[in-house]
N, C-alpha and C positions, 0 to 999 in steps of 0.2 A: 503494500500500500504506500510506502513512502515514495516510491518512484512514480506511482500513479498521481499522487497529489503534490509532487515536487517538494517534498520536505525531507529533512534528514532523520526525523523520528516520527513514529506513529504509535500512539498508545492503544492498547487492546480495547479500552472502554471508550474510545473516541466515537462521537456521534456519527461520524462519516462511515464507520464500519457497518452500522445497521442500515444505512442508506444504500451502501453498495450491495447488500444482500437482497434488496428488493428486486422483483422482476422489472424488466425494462418497461413494461406497460404501466408500471407505477413509478416511473422516473428513477429507477435504480439502475444498477449495472448488472445484476444477476450473478454476482461473484459470490459463491458460497463461502461461509466462514469455516476454515479447516478445523478450528477448535471445537465446533459443534457438530460437524459432519464426519469427523475422523472415525468414530466407532462404526457407523453404518458402512462407510467406504471400506474399512478394513475387513469387515465381515463379508461384504460382497466380493471383494478381491480374493479373499481366501477361498470362498466357494468356487468361483470361476477358475482360479488357478489350480485348485485341487483336481477338478475335472480334467483340465488340460494336461496336468502332470500324469495322471493315471492313464489317460489316452495315449500319451507319448510313450509311456512305459509298456503299454500293451495290456494292461490289466483290465481295462474296460474299452468298449468301442466308443469312438468319438461320435457324439450326438450334439450338433450345434444348438438344438432347441433346449438342451439342458443347461 
């Protein structure tokens, strides 16, 4: 965020952080906050990667729908 707002520092509780999370249709930038979305992103990444790893190892068939 400092580069986006051309500042040397950017506090976590800065009011602009909540504005950047808003969808574009609400005059935000649609940039998710990594501190609030990291747990869900980690879980999704783990599930997707585990399927790909098992498919590459040949233990399960690759099914893109899964």
